[in-house]
N, C-alpha and C positions, 0 to 999 in steps of 0.2 A: 297429483300426476303432472299438473301444469308446472309446478315448481321443479320437479325432477326433469321435465323436458327442457326447461330453461337452463338448469344446471348442466345437463348433457350437451346442449347446444353451445353454451358458453365455454365448456371444457373443450369441445371439439375445435372451436375457434382458437383457443389459447394453445392447444397442442399444435394446430396448423401454424400459428405464429412462431412457436418455439422451433418447429422444424424448419421454417423459412429462415429464421435468424441463424440457425446452425448451418444450413446449406450456404447461405450468403457468406457467412464468416469463413467457411471452409473453401469455397470455390471462387470467391471474388476477392483478390488480394487487397486492393485499396479500400473499397467499401467495407470489406470484412473486418478490417482493423477498427472500424467504428461500431459495426453491428455486434461485435463480440461482447461489448460492454453491456448490451441490452438483452442478452440471452436469458438472464434470470427474470426479466420483466413479466412474461406470461404467467410464470408460477407465482410471482408476487401478486399480480392482479387477481388471479383465481383464488388465492388464499385469503385475500382481503374481502372477497365476496362470498366464499363458500367455506364449508367445514374442513377440518384437518384431514379426515379420512379420504374425502374426495380429492383433496389437493395432492396427497401422497399417491393416490391412484393415477392422477394426471401426470405426476412426476415420473412414475414408473413407465407409463405409456410413452412419454416423450423420450425417455432414455432408450427404450426398446426401438422406437422409431429411428433414433440416431444410428442404430446398427444398419438399417437399410440405406441411410443417407451417405454415410462415410465409412462403413465397416467397423471392425472391432476397435480400431485405434481412436475412433471418435467417441466411443462410449464413455471412457473416463472424463473426457472434456465435457460432454453433455451432462454427466452425473454431477460433476463439481458445480457447474452453473445452475443445474436444477436444484440441488440440495441447498445451494447458497440462496436461491430465490425463495425456497420454502422457509428457510430459517429467517430471512428478512421479513417475509409476510407473517410468520408465526410470532416473532417478537413484537411486531407492530400490533397484532391482535391481542397480545398479552399486555399492551400498554406500556412497554418499556421505553426509556429515553433513547434519543438518537445516538448518544454516546455508547450506551449499552449495546445497541444494535450494531454499531460500527465495530466495537471490540469483538462481539460474537462473530460478525462476518469475517473480520480479519483472522481470528483464530480458526474459523472453518476453512478459509482459503489456505492458511498455513498448514494445517493438518492434511488437507487434501493434496497440497503441493508436495509435502514430504512423502505421502503415500504414493503419488505418481512417480517421484524420484526413485524411491526404493523399488517400486514395481518395474520401472524401466531398467534398473540395474540387474535385478534378479531374473526377469523374464526375457529381456531383450539385449542384455549386455551393454546397454547404453548409459554411460556415466556423464551426465550433463556438465557437472563441474569439471571433470577431467577434460572433456572436450573443450570447454571454455578456456581452461588454462593452456591447453595445446594451441588454441587459436591465438591467445595472447602472446605465447612464446614465438609463434610464427610471425606475428605482427612485429614483435621486437626485432627479430632477425631481419625482416624486410626493411624496417626503419634504419637499422645499423648499416645494412648494405647500401641504402640510398644515401645516407649521410656521409658515409666514408667515400662514396663515389663522387659526390658533388661538393663537398666542403670540408671534409675531415670531421673527426669526432672530438667533442670537447673533453677536457680533462675529467677523469673519474667517471666517464660516461657509463661504462659497464657496471660500476659499483652503484651508481645512482639508480639506473634502470632496474637492476636486479633487486635492490632493496624496495623499490616502488612496486614491482610485480609481486614480491613476497608479501608486502603489506596488503595488496589486493587479495592475495590468496588467504591470508590470515583473517581478514575482515569479511570474507565471503558470507559467513552465516549472518552477521548483523546487516550487511547490505541486502541479503535475501529477505530477512524479516521486515526491514524498512520498506522494501519494494512491494512485498505482499500487502502490508497494511496501507500503503499508498494506493495500490490497485483496488483494495476493498473500499477505500474512501471514494475513489472515482466512480466505481460501480454503484455504490450506495447513493451518492449524490445525484447521478444521472437518472437512475431508475426511480428514486423517490420523487425527483422533479417531474418526471413523466406521470407518475401515479397521482401527484397533486394536481396536475393540469387536467387529468381525467376525472377529477372530482372526489378522489379518495382523501381522507384525512391522514396525514403522515406527520410524525414528530419532526422538530427542527433542532439543529444544533444551536447552542448559545452563540452569540457573536464571537468571532475569532479573537477580537480584541480583549475579551474577558477570560482568555485562557490563563490558567494558573497551575503550574506544576506543584506537586506536594513537596514539602521541605525535605522529605526522605530522599528524594532524587539528588538533592545537593549534598546531603550527608553521605550517600552512597558514592557520589563522584569524588568527594573529599577523601573517603576511605581508599578508593582506588588509587588516587594520587599518592597517598601516604605509602601504600604498598609498593608502588613503583619507585618511590624515593629510597625506602629503607630495606627493601628485599631484593635480592639478586634473582630477578626473573629472567630466565633464558628464553630466547625466541624459539618457538616450536613446541614448548611444553604446554600442558593443559591449562595451567594457571595463566600463562602468557596469552593464550588464545581467548580465555575467559575475560581477562582484563581488557584486551584490545577490542573485543566485540562489545563488551559492556560500555566502554568509553565511546565507541562509535555511536551506539544507540543514544546514550545520554547527551552527547554533543549535538546530535540531530534534534533531540527534544529541546535543548537549551537554545538552539538556533530558532526553532519555532516560537519559543517563549520570547526571544528577542524581537522577532518580527511582530508578534502579538503586541508587545510593548510599544513599538513604533506605530502600529495601527491605533492603539489606545490614545497615544499622544496626538496624532493627527485628528482623531475624532473629538478629543477635548478642545483642540484649537479651532474646530469647525472649518477645517480646510476642505477643499473640493476633493471628490473621489479620485481624480487624476493624480493628486498628490500622493494618495495611498499606493497607487500602482507604481509611480516613479520611486517612491521611498522603498517599496518592497524589492524592486529590481536592484537598487543600490545596496539594500540590506543583504541580499544574497551575494552580490559581488564582493562585499566586505564581510564575508561570513564569520571570520574570527572575531571581529569587533561586535557583530550582532550576537554571536554566541556568548561573549562576555557580558553583554547587556542582559541576555536571558539568565545567566548565572546570578547576576546582581539582583535582578527583579525577583528571582525565586527566593533569594536569601533575605533581602531587605525590603522587598515590595516597593519599588520605586513609584508605582502608581499612587500610593498614598501621599507621597511628597508632591506629585504633580497636582493632585486634588487640593492640597494645602496651599500650594503656590497660586493656584487659580482662584481660590476663595479670598485671597488677600486683596 
């Protein structure tokens, strides 16, 4: 009986915290942009302390409570954060690695975001991507008007701007996927950091400098380059969209691999941490060079040469 009382009391506290985080995120613009990252935290903490069934019951209660806080439109938002918190807590209790938890969290957010997008189109007639493209088109027209008024337009302005906007439109799926997984990484890092400070045992990522992409990623990238060289791929076709989005995702991964290599080199040289920060900034500023480093490190594993040079 005493254990059940503690479970109910702790659950009530976590539900209250879940509701407060939802309310602050909804009604407080600036503070809400911070608290929204911690909405899954109460579900995570409860699952780390109590059983699966009780955690699901708490999740359902929190989602129903969101209906009173912000109406029907808040329910999907609360459900996504709640189910994300449950999955994070569940995978921790299963003893999974942090990388596994990150991939699971990212896929959960991706599926949820796709569900919200489809639901908004079917039930509310709101197409987020179409609205974004309309906004970008309006921005283009405003820029054209301002530049023509104050200094004239450069040569081939319309052609360059049109091709740039088309590229953004074509790469929207890959940008969307990358953004979702970056959001999952931020949410996971922040919430596990809080859970650790509260005394819970949580898994850790290996050091970023030890990142190593599988060789299959380089083979896939090479295959895509060969297709673009020897096949007539027309813009707007399905194969073109597939190639463009796959290339975008792979280049982003190779960029991370390049930054990881720089971190590894700085660590091997025993340089201060401020050098890592400065080097990362420059690596992102010169992203094409960093991406090339990542490609080389994936294919020939430059770190082995760095170790060999250091041992001499």
